[in-house]
N, C-alpha and C positions, 0 to 999 in steps of 0.2 A: 260189545259194541260192534255192529256189522257195518262194514264200509263197502261202497261200490265205487269202482274206478272204471271210467269209460275211456275209450280211445277210438280214433278213426274220425270219419267225417271230413268235410272240406268242400272244395268247389270242383264240380265236374260238368262236362258238357252233356247235353241231352243224348241219351243212348249209352252213356258211360256207366261205369261201375264203381262202387265204393264198398268198403267193409267196415262195420262197426264191431267193437269188442267191449265186453263188460265182464269184470271179475268181482266176485264177492269175497270178502275176507273177514275174519273174526273167529270167534269160538262159540260153541254151544248153540248153534242154530241149525235148523233143517229147512231146506228150500222146498216150497210148495210150487211156486210159479216164478219163472224168470223170463223176461222178454223186453220188448221195446214198445214205447208209445212215442207219438210226435205231436208237436204243437206249433201253431203259427200265431202271431200277435192277434189278439181279439177273438181267437177261436178256442174251443175246448180241446183239451188233450185227447187224442184218439189212439186207439189200439192199432199197432202195426203187426206185431207177431209175438206170440208167447209160447213157452215150452213148459209143460207141467212136469212134476217129479215122476209121473208115471210114463212119460215119454210122448204124451199127446201134444200136438202143435195146433195153433189157431192163428189164422191170418186174416187181416182185413181184405175184403173183396178187391179193393183197389190195388193191392200188391201181389195178389195170388199169381203165380207163374213167373214173377219177376224177382221177388225177394225170397231168400231162404234163411231160416233160423236154424242154428245148430248149437250144440252144447258140448262142453267138456266137464263131465260130472266130477272128475277127480280134481279139477281146478276151480270148481264152482263158477264156471264161466259160460257165457253165451255169446254167440256171434251172429251178426246179421249181414249176409251177403246181399247187396242190392245191385241188381243188373237192370239194363234197359231203363235207366232212370229218366224221369220226366220232370219238367219244370214244376209240376204240381206236387212232386215229392219234396220240394224245398220246405224245410222246417227244422226246428230244433228237436232232435231225437233224444229221448230220455230212456235210460235203462230202468227197468222196474223189477222189484224183488218182493215177493210175498213169502214170508218165512215164519217159522215157529221158533220161539225162544222162551225158555222158562214157562212153558204151558200157555204162552200168549202168542196170538197171531199178529204179526206186524208187517208193515210195508216200508220200503225204502226206495228212494229215487236217486238216480245218478245225477251228476252235475249238468248234464245236457251236452250234446254235440251238434254243432250247426252243420247241416247238409244243404248245400246250395247247388241247384241244377240250372245252369244258364249257359247260353252261348256267348 
């Protein structure tokens, strides 16, 4: 059983910074993609940034140049450094994991972290 634990998030003023963390735990799994999505009420969940097992990163156009995703492969963890935050970045941020276990490809979502950007 793979578990995801998120931390970080909170309330910040426009122009401020926040850092999200997500760690995967369990046994017998291999990570393919790990990253972050976000969602607001009544809207679809959208990609923020992801990191593949080969080291490639992918960012939403709206966060390029402001957000940075990084990883700690030894800890099966990813981090999202969010700088120059804007009110439109307000959302619940979900950690995302695509992994292989017992020859099956599976996905896992974190519990969600509220990020609110407001003065």
